[in-house]
C-alpha positions as CSV (number, residue, x, y, z in Angstrom):
1,X,108.0,127.2,83.9
2,X,105.9,124.5,84.1
3,X,102.4,124.3,85.6
4,X,101.8,121.3,87.5
5,X,99.1,118.7,88.0
6,X,96.1,119.6,89.9
7,X,96.7,118.9,93.6
8,X,100.5,118.4,93.3
9,X,102.0,120.6,95.8
10,X,105.6,121.2,95.2
11,X,108.1,119.9,98.3
12,X,111.6,119.5,97.4
13,X,114.0,120.2,94.2
14,X,117.0,118.0,94.4
15,X,120.2,119.9,95.0
16,X,121.0,120.0,91.2
17,X,117.7,120.8,90.2
18,X,117.3,117.9,87.8
19,X,114.0,116.5,90.1
20,X,111.2,117.8,91.8
21,X,109.6,115.7,94.2
22,X,105.8,117.0,94.5
23,X,102.7,114.9,97.1
24,X,99.1,115.4,96.5
25,X,96.4,112.8,96.3
26,X,98.0,110.2,98.7
27,X,101.3,109.7,96.2
28,X,104.7,111.2,95.7
29,X,105.8,111.9,92.8
30,X,109.3,112.6,91.2
31,X,109.3,114.7,87.7
32,X,112.2,115.1,85.7
33,X,112.7,119.0,85.3
34,X,114.6,118.7,82.0
35,X,111.0,116.7,80.4
36,X,108.8,117.0,83.2
37,X,107.8,113.9,82.9
38,X,107.1,111.8,85.9
39,X,110.3,109.6,87.1
40,X,108.6,107.6,89.7
41,X,105.1,107.4,92.2
42,X,105.1,106.0,95.3
43,X,102.6,105.8,98.0
44,X,102.7,108.9,100.5
45,X,101.7,112.2,101.3
46,X,105.6,112.4,102.2
47,X,107.1,116.0,102.7
48,X,110.8,116.0,103.2
49,X,113.9,116.4,100.8
50,X,114.7,114.6,98.0
51,X,118.5,113.2,97.3
52,X,120.4,114.5,93.6
53,X,119.6,110.5,92.5
54,X,115.9,111.8,92.7
55,X,115.0,108.4,94.8
56,X,115.9,109.1,98.0
57,X,114.2,111.1,100.2
58,X,114.5,112.2,104.0
59,X,112.1,113.0,106.1
60,X,111.3,114.2,109.8
61,X,109.5,111.5,111.8
62,X,107.5,113.2,114.8
63,X,105.8,110.0,115.7
64,X,107.9,109.6,118.5
65,X,106.8,111.1,121.9
66,X,110.0,112.3,123.2
67,X,112.1,112.2,120.3
68,X,112.2,112.9,116.9
69,X,114.0,111.2,114.2
70,X,115.3,111.9,110.4
71,X,114.4,108.9,108.3
72,X,115.1,107.8,104.5
73,X,112.9,106.7,102.5
74,X,113.4,104.8,99.2
75,X,110.5,106.4,96.5
76,X,111.5,103.7,93.9
77,X,110.4,100.7,96.8
78,X,108.6,102.6,99.1
79,X,110.4,101.0,101.7
80,X,113.0,102.7,104.1
81,X,116.9,102.8,103.8
82,X,119.7,103.6,105.3
83,X,119.3,104.2,109.4
84,X,117.3,106.6,111.0
85,X,119.4,109.7,112.7
86,X,118.3,110.7,116.2
87,X,117.4,114.5,116.5
88,X,118.7,114.8,120.0
89,X,116.3,115.3,122.7
90,X,114.0,118.8,123.4
91,X,114.8,119.3,119.9
92,X,112.2,118.9,117.3
93,X,113.7,119.6,113.9
94,X,112.1,121.7,111.1
95,X,113.2,121.8,107.4
96,X,115.7,119.5,106.0
97,X,117.4,120.2,103.3
98,X,120.4,118.4,101.3
99,X,123.3,119.8,99.5
100,X,125.5,118.9,96.8
101,X,128.2,117.2,98.9
102,X,125.9,114.7,100.5
103,X,125.1,116.9,103.7
104,X,121.7,117.0,105.3
105,X,121.1,120.1,107.3
106,X,118.3,120.8,109.6
107,X,117.6,124.5,109.3
108,X,115.0,125.2,112.2
109,X,114.6,128.1,114.1
110,X,115.5,125.8,117.2
111,X,118.7,124.3,116.3
112,X,121.7,126.0,114.6
113,X,121.9,124.2,111.5
114,X,122.8,120.8,112.5
115,X,124.2,119.3,109.6
116,X,124.5,115.4,108.8
117,X,127.1,113.5,106.9
118,X,125.2,110.7,105.2
119,X,127.1,107.6,103.6
120,X,125.8,105.9,100.4
121,X,123.1,103.6,100.6
């Protein structure tokens, strides 16, 4: 068991449980679960799911008026990576999960487990 610093909210473990993504105080922080040391810190209060590389996070961008998309963020550089994936019209997406086979699943109650295979970045 490990206590996170005050204000840090756990968001996502990587599929292999080697990293933990947290958010709080205007930053996204990735911790190594082996040492509980900080691996990287990025700007923003990103929610989403962390890839096994401990650097890439996927999140649902709800800024579109009619459609939403899944976007990818490189936490080391703070920039976007890869191409966004459009969520079908009428669906909003809810909770993303990344598995060890590099599949990204939206397990929302409105969508019956959409699964995306994401190429290497």
